[in-house]
C-alpha positions in Angstrom: -18.4 34.2 88.1 -16.0 35.9 85.5 -12.9 38.4 85.8 -12.7 41.6 83.4 -9.4 43.4 83.3 -9.2 46.8 81.7 -5.9 47.8 80.9 -6.7 51.6 80.5 -8.1 51.8 83.8 -5.6 49.3 85.4 -8.4 47.4 87.0 -9.8 43.9 87.7 -13.5 43.6 88.3 -14.8 40.2 89.7 -18.2 40.0 88.3 -21.0 37.6 89.3 -23.1 35.8 86.7 -25.8 38.5 86.6 -23.0 41.0 85.2 -22.7 43.1 88.7 -19.5 43.9 89.8 -18.8 42.0 93.4 -15.2 43.7 93.6 -12.6 46.0 92.3 -9.0 45.6 92.6 -6.0 47.8 91.4 -3.6 46.0 89.2 -0.3 46.6 87.2 0.1 45.2 83.5 3.0 45.3 81.2 5.4 48.0 81.0 5.5 47.2 77.2 1.9 47.8 76.7 -0.5 44.9 75.3 0.4 42.4 72.7 0.2 38.6 71.7 3.6 37.6 70.7 6.0 35.4 72.5 9.0 37.4 74.1 7.3 40.8 73.5 6.7 41.2 77.3 3.4 42.7 76.7 -0.1 41.9 78.3 -2.2 39.6 76.1 -5.7 40.9 74.9 -9.0 38.7 74.8 -10.6 35.9 76.3 -8.9 33.5 78.5 -9.5 31.0 81.2 -7.7 30.3 84.6 -6.2 27.2 83.6 -4.7 26.4 87.0 -4.4 27.9 90.8 -0.9 27.6 92.2 0.1 28.2 95.7 -2.6 27.3 98.0 -1.5 27.2 101.4 1.8 28.9 100.9 2.7 31.8 103.2 1.8 35.4 102.2 5.1 36.5 100.2 6.1 33.1 99.1 8.6 33.5 96.3 7.7 31.4 93.1 10.3 30.6 90.4 8.9 28.5 87.5 5.4 28.2 89.4 7.2 26.6 92.4 7.5 27.8 95.9 11.5 28.3 96.6 10.7 28.0 100.3 11.9 31.9 100.5 9.7 34.5 101.8 10.2 38.1 100.2 11.2 40.9 102.2 12.5 44.3 101.3 16.1 43.4 101.9 15.7 40.9 98.9 14.0 43.6 96.8 17.1 45.8 97.5 19.4 43.1 96.8 17.6 42.2 93.3 16.1 45.4 92.1 15.6 44.4 88.6 13.7 41.1 89.4 9.9 41.0 88.6 8.8 39.0 91.8 6.0 36.4 91.6 4.7 36.1 95.2 2.0 34.4 97.2 -0.3 32.9 94.6 -0.4 32.3 90.8 -3.6 32.3 88.8 -2.3 30.9 85.2 -3.9 32.2 82.3 -4.8 30.2 79.3 -6.1 31.9 75.9 -9.3 30.9 74.3 -8.8 32.3 70.7 -6.9 30.3 68.5 -4.6 32.3 66.5 -4.9 35.3 68.7 -4.1 34.2 72.1 -3.8 30.6 71.7 -1.5 28.4 70.1 1.7 29.2 67.9 3.6 32.3 68.8 0.9 33.9 70.8 0.0 31.4 73.0 -0.6 33.2 76.7 0.1 29.8 78.4 3.2 29.1 77.0 4.3 32.9 77.5 3.7 31.9 81.3 1.2 35.0 81.8 -0.2 34.8 85.2 -2.3 36.8 87.8 0.3 37.2 90.7 1.1 38.8 93.7 3.9 41.5 94.1 6.1 43.3 96.6 4.1 45.9 98.7 6.7 48.4 97.2 5.4 47.8 93.7 3.1 50.5 92.5 -0.6 49.4 91.4 -2.7 51.4 89.0 0.2 51.8 86.4 1.8 49.4 83.8 5.1 47.8 85.3 4.9 44.2 84.8 6.8 42.0 82.1 3.3 40.8 80.9 1.7 39.3 83.8 -1.3 41.0 85.6 0.4 42.0 89.2 -2.0 42.4 92.2 -1.7 43.5 95.8 -0.9 40.2 97.9 -3.8 40.6 100.0 -6.1 41.4 97.3 -4.9 38.1 95.3 -5.4 36.1 98.3 -9.1 37.2 98.4 -9.6 36.6 94.8 -7.8 33.1 94.8 -10.0 32.1 97.5 -13.5 32.9 95.4 -12.5 31.7 91.9 -11.9 28.3 90.6 -10.0 26.8 87.7 -11.7 27.4 84.6 -13.1 30.8 85.4 -13.6 33.2 82.3 -10.9 36.3 82.2 -11.3 38.7 79.7 -8.5 41.4 79.0 -9.6 44.3 77.2 -7.7 47.6 76.3 -10.1 50.0 77.6 
């Protein structure tokens, strides 16, 4: 199994070992576009793996800060109270780059940039860039994906 992410299409494809698309999901990548550098708030390109799966067993809309559940559940009222916050909800698939000097190590390290595939409030638009570098998904879609992928699964993020 593999995950292919298209920035141009704002789409995540779950692909089987034969190259057949099992499922497609609408996503939201970085508002700042693509890029590898630390502090760029861009979505990194290239070959990655899922380094860690975080949040198994947590309730839908669980709020995470620094990859830890806060004990809070997201509500639209919280969204109104903190309108500029980039909510990380439900589950986290933490990405690690595989291409030394491009998305791994030094100033381009995807994992050290804390780039995830994660859940988002229902009010967040999918199909258009809007994150701070991560790949946002609908919570229900992320739950379905989380349940079928393991740590170590290949993830390729492409511009097209």
